[in-house]
N, C-alpha and C positions, 0 to 999 in steps of 0.2 A: 813603120811599124809601130803598133802597141800590143806589146806580148806577141802572141800569137795572132792576133788580129792585124786586117790592113784596112787603113783609112783611107778611101778614094774620093779624089774630087770629081764631079761630073758636071758637063754644061749642059743643060736642055732647053733649049729655046735661047733665051739671053739671061736665065736662070742659074746658078750655083748650086749643085744640090751634093752633100756628102753621103755616102754609104759605108758601111764597115763589113767586110768579108773576111773567109778563113784563106782566102787564095789570092797571088798577086793578079793585078791586074794590067794590062796591056797597055800601052796608049792607043787611040785610035777609038770607032765606035763600038758600041758594047750594046746588050740587049740584059733589060735588068728584069727580075721579076719583083713587083710587089707584093706584101702582104696585107692585104687592103682590108682587114679588119682592123689594124694597127695606124692607119692612115686617116686623119681629120680631114676636113676640106673648112676654109673660114673665109669670109669676106667681111671685111671691117670690124673684125673681133666678134663677129657672129658665127657658129659653127655650122656650119649647113648640112655636112653628113657627120655623122658622127660616129667615131671609132668605139668598137664593140671593147666594153670592159673586159677585163682575162680575169678580175677578181668578183665572185658573189657572197656575199655577205648577209648573215641571218641573225635576226638577233633572239635570244634568249636565254636561260641558264641551266642550272643543273636540280636533279632532285634526288632524293635518298628514300627508298623504299625498304620496309621490312615484312618479306613476304616467307611464307613457309612454304617448305617444298619436300619432296620426299628424298632422302637420300640412297645409296644404292642398296642398301639392306634394308629400304621398307620403312624405316623411321624418320619421323618429322623433323624436321630442323630448322629453325630461323636464319634465314639470310638476308643479307643486304647487298640490293641491285639499285644500280645507278643508273638514270636515265639524263639525255642530254634533250633538253625543250629547244624547239627554235620555229620561231614564228607558226604559232599552233599544232605542232606536229613532236612527236617524241620519239626518242629512238635510243634502246639498249646503249647505252656507253662502254666502249671498248677498254678493257680489263687497265692497257696500257695507255691512255687517255686518260681516264683517272687518276693511276699513278702520280700520271705527273702532275696534274693541277693540284692533287692534294700533296703533293712533296714541294708544290711553291706557294698554296693557299694552304688556311688552315680551315677544318669542316664549316665553321661558322660561315666564312667568307666566302669557300665554297656554293652554300645552300642559299645565301641569303643576295649575293650582289647579281648585280645584271652583265650578261657577257654577249659578246659577237663571238660569230663563227664565221671564219673566212675560210673558201677554200678555191681552184681555179675552177673556171665556166667549164675545163673539159673532165673535173673529179665531181659533176652532178649529172646524175642519170635521170630519165625519165622511171617511175616505179609504179607499182598499186597502192601502197601506203607512202606515207610520205607530206611534206610540206604541200598542202594545195595553192597554186599556181593558176593563172588566167593569161593564156596564150593571148598576146597582143598583136604578133606579127613574126614573119620571119624574116630573115636578117642573110640572106643568101652571099657569099663573099666569093662565089666561084667554086673555090675546092672544097669549102668549108660551109658548112650550116649552122646559124643558132636559131634557139626559138627565143624571143625575146617574150619575156614573162613577167606579168607583174604578180608581187606578192603586198597585199595591203596599199602601202602608197611607194613601195619601190619597183622599179625596174630591173630585170636581172638576164643576161644573157647564159643561155645553158645549151654548152654543142649537143648537136642530134645528128644521127643519120639520113633524114626525112621529116617532109614538113610533119608540123603537128598543130593542132586547133583545139580549142576550147580550155575547157577545165584538165589541168594536167596534174602528178604529184611528182612532188621533185624530192632524189633520196642523193642528200650529200655521202660522198667518201668519209666515212668520218673516221679513216685511218691516216687521210689527207689533211684535217681538217683543223684552222689554226684558233687558237682560243685566246680571247683577249676579254680583259675585264673593261668593258664599257664605262664603267663612270669614271676611271682613271685614264682609260686610252691607253694600255700597258699589256703586250702578248706576252701569255702565259705558259701557251706551249704552240 
């Protein structure tokens, strides 16, 4: 036992494998379900079957804009809007995200430094407006499908329900995004 997990030793052919489970295993023959998207196959150091990356990374930064809007009384008011720019697309930055970033960094760094934005491959959906990407192929792992997309020179895996092809727009869940200051590789949020 390791805390509430159980480490089990398996003999498959003449190879010993280890697995972690949340329940006791009895001695004898067992059936094992494998999450194929997390398994890579190697031959002499070369990866023959690639694991599906669980993280999607976008490059970009933040932008501040002063705009004039009408308030509830119909009067013109200057307001500041914050945008997250990622791989050629821009999104209105959520207030909570900007509060966290601005609490950590000063204004100058926030709007002049390069950032990386990371989220799970499950926290990106296909949308009408977003980061433009080209679908290279579909990766079907039996119980899950991923669109393997190219953004510039990067390949990203995006969880999808059905096969897609051609150009797509990717919409990251901004409430689940991690913010990394790229020049020093430090996570801010």
